[in-house]
N, C-alpha and C positions, 0 to 999 in steps of 0.2 A: 359770520358775522364779518362784512364789509364795511369797507372806511370808505370816505366819499371824497373825491378827489380834491374837495376843498379842506381835507386832512391832509393830503401829502407835499409835503415839500420835498418838489422837484428839482430842486437843485438838489438833493441829494444823490440825484442818479444821476450824475455826471460824474468824470472819472476824478475833475478837480475836485467836484462837492462829496465828494465818498473821502477822498482822503484828507480836506478844511474838517470833515465830522471826526473823522478818527482822529487829529492833533488834540479837537475843541475835547475829544472824553480821553483822551489820554493827558492832556494836561492836567485834569480834574482830580484824577488820582493822588490817591498821599503816596510821599517818597516811600514808602516800606513795599508797597504792592509794584510801583514799578519796580525798585529793585528786584522783584520775587519775581514780576514776568519776565524780566530779562535773563534772570539765573534760568529760570524754565525753556526759556527758548531756547537757551546756548544750550543746555544739556538734552534737548530735541532734536538741539541740529549736530552736535556729537555722537549722537547714537543713528544720524544717517548714513547709508553705506558709500562709501566712496568717498565720503565729505574732506577737505580740507581743515588742519585740526582747528581750531581756536587762539586765535591771540599768535598766531606764531609767524616767524617770517621766514619764507624759502631758503633752503640755502643756496648759498652764489657758489656758481660753476664752476 
């Protein structure tokens, strides 16, 4: 099944358009889903090797 060019919003194919669409979709989420997504991203980032710990400040030298 193919879509015609009239059905495609080509403004979403630019970097700016994609970012605007991401923000629009993020804004539509209920608060509990936003918090859950942020917690999941934090857990994922913590599991990545060589990653700086989240929410910590570097030690002064």
